[in-house]
C-alpha positions as a printed Julia matrix, in Angstrom:
57×3 Matrix{Float64}:
 -75.56  111.42   83.29
 -78.44  110.99   85.2
 -79.66  112.15   88.45
 -81.51  109.42   90.79
 -81.22  109.85   93.47
 -81.06  112.84   96.02
 -77.62  111.23   97.36
 -76.12  111.43   93.89
 -77.55  114.92   93.49
 -75.64  115.88   96.68
 -72.43  114.25   95.34
 -72.09  115.82   92.72
 -73.52  119.45   93.64
 -70.15  120.75   94.39
 -69.3   120.04   90.3
 -71.93  121.49   88.84
 -73.21  124.62   87.94
 -77.1   123.23   87.91
 -78.54  119.81   87.92
 -81.39  118.04   85.68
 -84.13  116.73   87.52
 -86.98  114.95   85.52
 -87.27  110.98   85.6
 -87.09  110.79   88.88
 -90.32  113.22   89.45
 -92.17  112.01   86.84
 -91.5   108.58   87.89
 -92.4   108.81   91.24
 -95.78  111.22   89.72
 -96.62  107.91   87.69
 -96.41  105.01   90.57
 -97.43  107.47   93.92
 -98.18  111.16   93.28
 -98.76  112.06   96.98
 -95.06  111.23   96.84
 -93.68  113.66   94.66
 -93.6   116.34   96.57
 -91.5   114.62   98.79
 -89.64  113.63   96.78
 -88.9   117.15   95.18
 -88.28  118.29   98.52
 -85.62  115.57   99.26
 -83.96  116.99   96.36
 -84.22  120.52   97.17
 -82.39  119.81  100.23
 -79.55  118.19   98.62
 -78.78  120.82   96.26
 -79.71  123.42   99.13
 -79.28  122.06  102.31
 -81.38  125.46  103.56
 -84.66  124.79  101.1
 -87.39  125.68  102.19
 -91.2   124.31  101.3
 -92.64  127.36  102.55
 -94.4   129.42   99.01
 -93.58  133.01   98.75
 -96.57  135.72   97.17
């Protein structure tokens, strides 16, 4: 089953051990590269509400 939106990822997250998200990010990179990080962050927050975008050394 494809996980195509952050909302769908959020719905299935409690039921699964992992979620593979590829096509939505690739499509964002192809259509509007500057929006890919925004989409990736939305997926991260949907899967783990306390996810952060800060970089660790």
